[in-house]
N, C-alpha and C positions, 0 to 999 in steps of 0.2 A: 777882115771877113771872118765868118764863123767857122770854127774847126768842125770838119765832118765827123771826126771821131768823137768829139765832145757832144755833138748833136745826137749821135747814136747812143751815147751814155745817158743823156737826158731822156731820150725816148724809152730806153730800157728801164729807167727808174720811175717813169710816169705810169701809175696804175691805170689811168684812163686810156693809155695808148694801146691799141690792139696789137697782139703779139705778131700777127701776120704782117702788119705794117713795119714792126721793128725788124723782123727777119728780112723783109724786102730792102730796108735801108742797109742792113748788114750785108746783103748780097751785093749792093752797089759798091760798098767799101771794099769787099773782098775782090770784086771784079777789077776795080781800079788799081788795087794793089797786086793783082795777078796771083791771088791765093786760091788756086783751083780747088783745093781740098775743102776749105771753109765754104766756098761758093757752092760746091756740090751738096754740102750739108744743108745750106739755105734752100737750095732748089728742092731737095727732098722734103724739107719741112713745108715748103709752099705748095708743092705739087702732089705730095703723098709719096710713100715709100714703095708702093707697088710690090715688086718682087725683091727689092733691096733689103739687106739686113736692117732690122729696126733697133734703135738705141734702147738701152735698158730702162730709161725713164719712161718709155712708152709701153712697158710691160705692166699691165694692171691686174689686180686680183678682184674677183667677184664671188657671188654665191650662185650655185647652180640651182635653178628653179624651173618649174613648168606651170603653165596657166591652167588651173582647174576651173571649168565653167561655173561650178557651184561654190567653190571655196576660195577662188582667187589664186595668187601665186603660192605654190607649195614647194618645199625643199625636194630636191632630187638626190637620193643617196646611192652611192656606189660602194660595194663592199671592198673593192680593190683600192686601197688608200693612195697608191701611186698614180693610178688613172684619175682618181678624183682630184688629186692635187694638180695634175696637168690640165684638166678641164677647167680648173678654177682660175687659171692664168691665161691671158690673151695678150698678144702683141697688137697694138693699135697703129695702123699704118696710114690712116686718113690724113689729109693735109691739115696743117695747124689752123687754117681758116675755118675748115669744117668743124674741128673740135671746139674752136672758140664760139662758133654759132650754136652748137649743141649745148655748150655750157651756159651761154647767155639766154637761150630760150627754154631753159630747164623749168620744170614745174617742181615746186618745193616738195610735193608729196609723191613724186615719181622718180624712179632711178633709171639709169641708162640700160637699155636692153641690147646686149651684144650677141648676135646669133652665133651658134657653133657651126663650124664647117659641115657641109652636107654629108661628106664622107664619114665624119666622126659620128654623126647622128645615125646614119644608116648602119654603121658597123656595131655600135654599142646599144642602140635603142629600138631598132626596127621590129624586133621580135617581142617587145614588151607590150603588155595590154594597154598601159597608159598611152604609149605612142600611137597605138591603133585607135585610141579614143580621141586623138588629136592634141594630146598634151606633149608639146615639143620642148625638150630641155633647152634653156636659154641662160646665158650668163648675165646676172643682174649686178650692175656696177654703180656704186655711189658717185654722184657728180663731183665729189671732192677729188676723186682720182683724175678727172679731166682737168681740174684746176691745177693739180700737181704737174701734169704734163705741160700746161701753159707756162707755169712758173719755172719749170726746168729749162724750157727753151729761152725764156726771158733772161734767166740767170746766165746761161751759156753765152748769150750775146754780150751781156754786160761784162762778164769775166774776160772775154776775148777783146773787147774794146779797151778795157783797163790794161791788158797786156800790151796792146798797141801803144797806148799812151806812155807806158813805162819804158818802151823802146824809143820814145821820141817821135812816134808816127802819129801826126795830128791831122794833116790835110788842111787845105784852105779852100773854102767854097766847095766846089765839087771836084777838086783836083789834088793830086799828091805829087811831090817832087820826085825826081829820079832817085835821089838819096833815100827818100822815105820808102819807095818801092823796093829798093835794094835792102834796106833794113828789115822790111816785112818778111823777106825770105828767111830771116834768122829767128823769127818768132817761134818759140818751141811749144806753144799751146796747141794740142791736137784734139779736135772734136771727136774723131774716130767713131766707130759704130757703137762703142760703149761709153763714149764721152771722156773728156779729160785725157789722162795718161793711160787709160785702159786700152787704147788702141782699137784694133779691129777684131775684138772678141765679141761674138754674138751671144745672146742669152742662152741659146741652145748648147753652146760650147762650154759655158761656165759650169764646172762641176760643183755639185752640192758640197759645201764645206770647204771650197778651195780658197783658202785665205790668201795665197800668193796672187790670185787673180784680182783681188780687191785692195791689196796692201797700199799700192800707190794712190789709189783713189781716196782711201781713208785719210792718208796724209794730206792730199790736196784739199779735202773737205775740212781739215783742221781738227780731226779727231786726236785727242792727246795720246802721247806715247803709252801712258799707263793703260788707257782704255784699249788701244790697239793690241797691247800685249795680252790683256785679259781675253779679248775676243779670240786671238790666236790660240791661247791655252784651251779655251772652251772647245774650239773647233778641232784641236788635236785630240781632245778627250772623247769626242763624239763616237768615233769608230770603236774605241776601246770600251765605251759604256755599253754598247750593244751586247758584247760578250758577257758582261757582268749583269745585264738586265736592269741597269739604272739609267737608260737613255732618256727617260722622261725627266729625271732630275737634272741632267745636263742641259736638256732642251729648255727647261724652265729658267736656268741661269742665263742661257743665251737670249731668250725672249726678254728677260729683265734688262739685259745689256742693250738690246735694240730699243726698248722703251726709253731707257736713260739717254740714249744718244740720237733718238729719232729726229729731233729738230735739226741737227747738223747733218745727218745722213741724207735727208730728203728722200728722193725716189729709191735710193739704194737700200733703204730700210726694208722695203717690201721684199727685195731679193733675199736679204739675210734672214728676215723673219720667216720666209718660206722654207729655208734650210732647216730651221729649228722646229717649225711646225711639222715638217715631213719626218724629222727624227723622233718626234714625240709619238707618232702613230705606231 
């Protein structure tokens, strides 16, 4: 009979397979192996995160714009760089099925419009003339970032299934032996709120420039030791650079590092890039 774990791997590697269906299969495997942590992650992806902490790969960056009836979408500028940076990032908690539908029904000439929370708009923009004219600030996000979320979920399922195989947990048909269920309790891959070995750290808790928070994840992603050392050195230099007035130069080195390693970093590149962009302001 076919191995359930190998079937899951095949699904995760098949580009035509919908990510929601892959996660649904992963949920079946996790349930049968009595792995409640991974099953809960699957349920959050399938049903949406609601008020639960959102994984870092669901934190996306966009451009703050407002729809001018005469000129179309125009940039919204805020003098406070810290507030502007916060408004440019949003955590996307919708179900993976909704995100897949949005991506598949996209129009090539349109970007995704992500509304800002009502309380933010009221606090920051209600007294502006533009807002009174009906121009409501909105976060405009490229569809490539939706694709990044879909691929991050697909990759996590694949990595988890490979970890199961490495421990000799294969399954036969739709069942696992008692021995396989026992072995599964010793699988050390943790999906966590932040994914991988980052554990339950939410994006709001991750301090700007906190290398220790991402060190283990960089290793898991295969970032070479030399590159990790360089990033740590740049981040260590950032607070010192402010005192000397050369923070922009250090930030440029950091952004160059991100560009060089972006392919391996995946969604984590946005978080690190945000650190250096904020430092350059």
